[in-house]
N, C-alpha and C positions, 0 to 999 in steps of 0.2 A: 504494500499500500504506500502510495506517495505521501511524503511528509507535507503537512499543510504549509508550514513556514519554517525557514531556516535563517538564522542570523550568523554572520561571519564573526570572527573573534573581534575584529575592529568595531563592528556594530555593537557587540555585547559590551565591550570596554566603554565605548562612548555612552551608551544608553544606561549602563549601571551607574556611571558617574553622574549622569543627569538625574537618575532616579534618586540617588543619595541627596543631591542638592535640593530636589523638590519634595523629598519626604513621601514619595508615592509608593504604592504597593506593586506597581508594574506599569507596562505600557499597553495601550489599546490600539489595535490596527483596524481601520475601517476603510471602506470605499464609499465615496459620496458622489452624487452627480455634480459635475462642474469641471472646470479646467478647460483648456482649449482643445483637448481631445475627447471630452465627454464625461470621463470619470476621473476623480482625483483620490489619491491616497490621503488618509488623515491619521495622524499619530497624536495620541493624547496620553497624559499621565493619568493613571488610575488611582483614584483616592477612594472610590466606592465601587465595588464590583457589581457588574450587571450579570445576573444569573443566566441570561440567555447567551452570553459570550462563550466562545470555545477557549478553554485554558490550555496553554502550551508552556511547559517548563523548558526553556531554552538556555542551556549553560548556567543553570541556577537562577535565572531571571524569569519572572512571570510575565508572559505575553498573552494578552486577551485579544481574541479576534472576534469582531462583531459577526454574529451568525450569518447575517445577510452578505457579508463580504467574503466568506469562505469560498464560495464558488468562483469568485473572481481572482483570488490570490493563491489557490492551491498550487503548491510547488514553488512558490516565490522565495527568493533569497534577498535578504536585506543586508546591505553593506554600508560601511561608513568610509567615505573617501575624503582625504585631506587634499587641499589645493592651496595655491598661494593666496586665494581669496577667502580661505577659511576651510570649512568642511561641511559635508551634508550626507544625509542618508540617500543611498541609491537603491532603487528597486529593480530587481531582475525578475520579471514576471513572465512565465511561459504562456500565460493565457492572453497576454496583450498582443493583438495583431499589429498595432502601431502605438507609438507613444510620442508625446510632445518633446520638442528639443530640450526642454529643461528637465525632463524626466519625472515631473510631478503629476502628470496626468496621462491617461492611456485610453485605449478603446479595445474592445474585443470584436471578433468577426460579426457578432450579432448586436452590436451597439451602433448607434448612428455616429457618423463622422462629423463631430462638431468643429473640427479644426478648419476645414475648408481652405487649407494653405496659409493660414494666418497664425500659426503657432508661435507663441512667445515672442511676438514682435514688439 
């Protein structure tokens, strides 16, 4: 069975440090309508657990996946990449048929193409 979500060591290190600073119980991964490609990833600190979320223990960190998002992110890998401009979470989603140039939004084969050639301009 395919793993729902995997975090690289870089992502784990970054998110664990962020959790400690926020005093949160974990992170929540969701997919919401929006972004220039139609759907956007949403990460939130979890202070109160939603019982409908799917709980994943990834490297000793609690990751809560919104139940509605599971179908869109199954098999996804989250990484943290540093650059001269800082760093950010990068999503490698095998379900995305295309994604915005900034990497924060995506679409699947059965979602409408909201980008229409104007991504992240």
